[in-house]
C-alpha positions as CSV (number, residue, x, y, z in Angstrom):
1,M,0.0,0.0,0.0
2,N,1.6,3.2,-1.1
3,L,0.3,6.0,1.0
4,P,1.1,9.6,0.2
5,R,2.9,11.7,2.7
6,A,0.7,13.5,5.2
7,P,-0.1,16.9,3.7
8,K,-0.5,18.8,6.9
9,Q,1.6,18.1,9.9
10,R,1.1,21.5,11.6
11,W,1.5,20.3,15.2
12,A,4.7,18.3,14.4
13,R,6.2,21.2,12.6
14,A,5.2,23.6,15.3
15,T,6.9,21.6,18.0
16,L,10.0,21.2,15.8
17,G,10.0,25.0,15.3
18,L,9.6,25.5,19.1
19,S,12.5,23.3,19.8
20,L,14.6,25.2,17.3
21,F,13.6,28.5,18.9
22,F,14.5,27.1,22.4
23,A,17.8,25.7,21.2
24,V,18.8,29.0,19.6
25,G,17.8,30.8,22.8
26,A,19.8,28.5,25.0
27,F,22.8,28.8,22.7
28,V,22.7,32.6,22.7
29,Y,22.2,32.8,26.4
30,L,25.1,30.5,27.2
31,A,27.3,32.0,24.5
32,L,26.8,35.4,25.9
33,D,27.6,34.0,29.4
34,G,31.0,32.8,28.1
35,S,30.1,29.1,27.8
36,L,30.2,28.6,24.1
37,F,30.9,24.9,24.2
38,Q,28.2,24.2,26.7
39,G,25.7,26.3,24.7
40,T,26.6,24.3,21.6
41,V,26.1,21.0,23.3
42,L,22.8,22.0,24.8
43,A,21.6,23.4,21.5
44,V,22.5,20.1,19.7
45,L,20.8,18.1,22.4
46,I,17.6,20.2,22.2
47,L,17.6,20.0,18.4
48,G,18.2,16.3,18.4
49,A,15.3,15.7,20.8
50,G,13.0,18.0,18.8
51,Y,13.9,16.2,15.6
52,W,13.4,12.8,17.2
53,E,9.9,13.9,18.4
54,Y,9.1,15.3,15.0
55,K,10.0,12.0,13.3
56,K,8.0,10.0,16.0
57,K,4.9,12.1,15.4
58,L,5.2,11.6,11.6
59,Q,5.6,7.8,12.1
60,E,2.6,7.7,14.5
61,K,0.5,9.5,11.9
62,R,1.6,7.1,9.1
63,V,0.7,4.1,11.3
64,A,-2.7,5.5,12.2
65,R,-3.5,6.2,8.5
66,R,-2.4,2.7,7.6
67,Y,-4.7,1.2,10.2
68,E,-7.6,3.4,9.1
69,A,-7.0,2.3,5.5
70,E,-6.9,-1.4,6.5
71,A,-10.1,-1.0,8.6
72,E,-11.9,0.7,5.7
73,E,-10.8,-2.1,3.3
74,Q,-12.0,-4.7,5.8
75,R,-15.4,-2.9,6.0
76,R,-15.7,-2.9,2.3
77,E,-14.9,-6.6,2.1
78,D,-17.5,-7.4,4.9
79,K,-20.2,-5.6,2.9
80,R,-19.7,-8.0,-0.1
C-alpha cells in the first residue's frame, strides 16, 4: 500500500520550530555568558530531541493512517 505523505503536519512542525527556537535561545544565552561549548552541546541536544519527536509524530500519523485504510478495506470486504 503506497500512502502519500501527510499533507498537513502542523503540530509536528510547530513543535520542531519551538525546539529550534528554544535551542537558539539556550545557545545565545550560554554563549553570551561565556560558555560557548556548553551552549553548543545544549543546543545540539535540544535540536536532536526535537527532531526525534518530529519523526516520531510523523511515524505515528503514518501508522494511524495505515490502520484506518486497512479498517476501511475490511469494512468494504465485509459488505460484499
